[in-house]
N, C-alpha and C positions, 0 to 999 in steps of 0.2 A: 889354436882361435877356437872358441867353441862355433859350433856349426847350428844353423837354421835348421832341421830337417820336417818339422811339423808345422800343424796349424790349419788354419779353414781357408774356403774360399767360396767363392759364388761366380760362377763360369757366366760369359757376357749372354744377354737379352737376346741377344740375336742370334744367339747359336752358332756363331759362325768365330774365327779365329779373333781375339782380341785385338783390336787395334790403340787401346788405350788400358795403361795396370796404375791401380790405384791399392799403394801397400796402408794398412792400417796396423797401427802398433798402439797394444794395450798396457794398460796400466801396471803398476807393480802388484802383484797378486793376482791377475786378471790371466785373461788368456786370448788367444785370436779366437777361439768359441764364443767370448763375449762382445769383443769388437766387429766380429763378422753380420751382427744383427743393425748393425746401420746401413749396411750395404743395401738390402731388400729396400729401404725407403728412399736409394737415390739412384736405381738401377732404371727407374724410367727415365730420366732425365738424362744417364750416361749409357744407353743401351748395350754399345760396342767395347764394354771397360770389364777387365777383369778384377775384381777384386780381392785381393790377398791377406790373409789376416793373419800371418805366424806367432806362432807362439816363442816368446824370447827364450834362447837355451838353457835359461838355471833354473832350476823348482825353486819357488820362493820357501825357507825354513818355515815364515812364520805362518804361510797359508799352504796349506798342504797340497790341496788341489790347482794351485794358481801358479804363476810363473813370475820372474822377475827380470830387467835387462843388467841389472845388477843388484846387489844386496844394499837397500837402499836403511841407512840407519840414521839418516838425521839430513839438513838443510844446508849444511856449512860450505860454501861455493868450492872450497877445494876436494872437498868429499863428492860433491854434485859433478865436476868438470873431470876427475877420474873415473868415478866410474859411467860414464858418459864413454868415455875417450876408450877404455875397456870396453864397454858393447859396440862399438860403432863398427867394427871391423866384422863381425857377424853379417848385420844389416849389409852392408856394403856389398859381402859377395851372397847373400841372395837377391838384392838388386840386381849385381853384375848377371846371376846365372838364369834370373827372368826375362830381363832385358834380352840377352842373348838367344835365348828360347823361344821370343815370340819375334824377335827381329825387329827389336824396337830399340827407342832410344830415350835419353833424361826426359826427349821435351812430351814424350809420351806419356810420362808417370806422374804421380804427384801422392807427395807422402802426407796421412792424415792419423794423427795422435794424440793421446788421452793421458793426462797428468803423466807421470815419467814415459809415455810412450811420445808425450810431447817434446818433452826435454830432445828425448832422440830424435825425433822427424826434425827438428829445429839444428842438432848438432849435426846428424849426416846432413841434410839439404843443403846448410852451410857450405859442406865440405865437398862436396861430388866437383871434381872434375869441370863436368857441364851443370847447368844449373836443370834442375827437375821443373816441370811446368809449375807447380804450387807445394806450399806448405800449408796443411792447416792444423790450430795446435789447441786443442779442449781442455782448460782447468789444469795446466799447465804451468815450462817456466823454461826461461833460457838458462842454462846451466853455466856457460862461460863462453867468452867471445877474444880471450889472451890467444894471440901468435895470428889472428885471421887480421890480414892485410888489405886494406880496403882497395886497391886495384885489383886483385886477384878471388876476390871473394866472389861466389856462387851468383849470390843474389837473387835466387827464386822469389814471386810474390807471396806473403805471407798473410795467412787469416789466425789472429788470435780470437778465443773468445772463452769467456770466466764468467762463471754467477758471484755475483756480490755475497752470497751466504756459502761460500766454500769453507768449512771449517779443516781441509787438508792442507789446500794451497791460496794461500789470500790471493785475492783476487789484484793485489797490489804487483803482485809476480807479472800479472799483464802488463801494466804501466811501466815499469821496470824494464821488462822486455820490451816493449812498443820504442821506448826511448834508446835503448841500446842499438836496436836494429834500425832505426831510422838513423842516427851516427855513423853507421856502417853504409849507409844507402842502399839500405834494402827497402821495398815496397811496401809496409806493411799496414794492415787494415784490423780495425781492431772491433769488436762488440762485448757490452755487458750483458748478461742477462740478472738482471735484477730481481732478487728474492732465492735463486736459484743454486744451491748447494755442489757439491764436488760431484756432477752430472752434465747431461748435455739436453738442453729443452729444445721441444721442437721447433722453435727460432732459429736456436742454434746449427741444428742439421739442417734445414732447408739454406741458412745462408751459406754452409761450409758445403752444401750440394751445388748450390749457382754459381760460387766462385772458382769450385775447383772445374767446372761445366765453362765456366767463361776464358779460365786458363788452357785449357785445352783446345778451346776454339781460338785463342789468339795464337799457340804455339803450334798450330795446323797449316 
């Protein structure tokens, strides 16, 4: 199994030991350094939170400076399912390590992804033995739910945000994911950002921040 050994982070604004953790999962060809840029915009509302933005274990062959959770060559469902499954153990091990390090539990953890990172946040978040506090997915998609029985699904609350002008992952992916998650009994909230491409606008950032903050309040 590939191991996550590096990335970017932002310590709690309080200067004290973290009481919450948000793991930020970057997109294909990007890095934790890019994703951590989201954290300062959330920190005031989440002052006791440690933000962790790991680099995926694999270098991205198509983009020399970036990383990939797996080699994304297309959007065929079988390939996406296999790719997400192959990358999940490294993320689970990273989460386990950090929760143990800080003496926290899944209820103190939120997963936030962008694009391929959203695929991973949803894949991992739905399969943890205990539910995380929240999953937020930007500009991504649900890879597959085969083998997920309704009864033993973790069912964390999920927020999905997607731009209508996304040329990489069509906004239709949000509606497909919403339908499938509801079928599985997951509490899902969605927001469509009109005119936004493959990126996150200020409204989407604010919605994600508030969604996580409220989820942490409910879980504590």
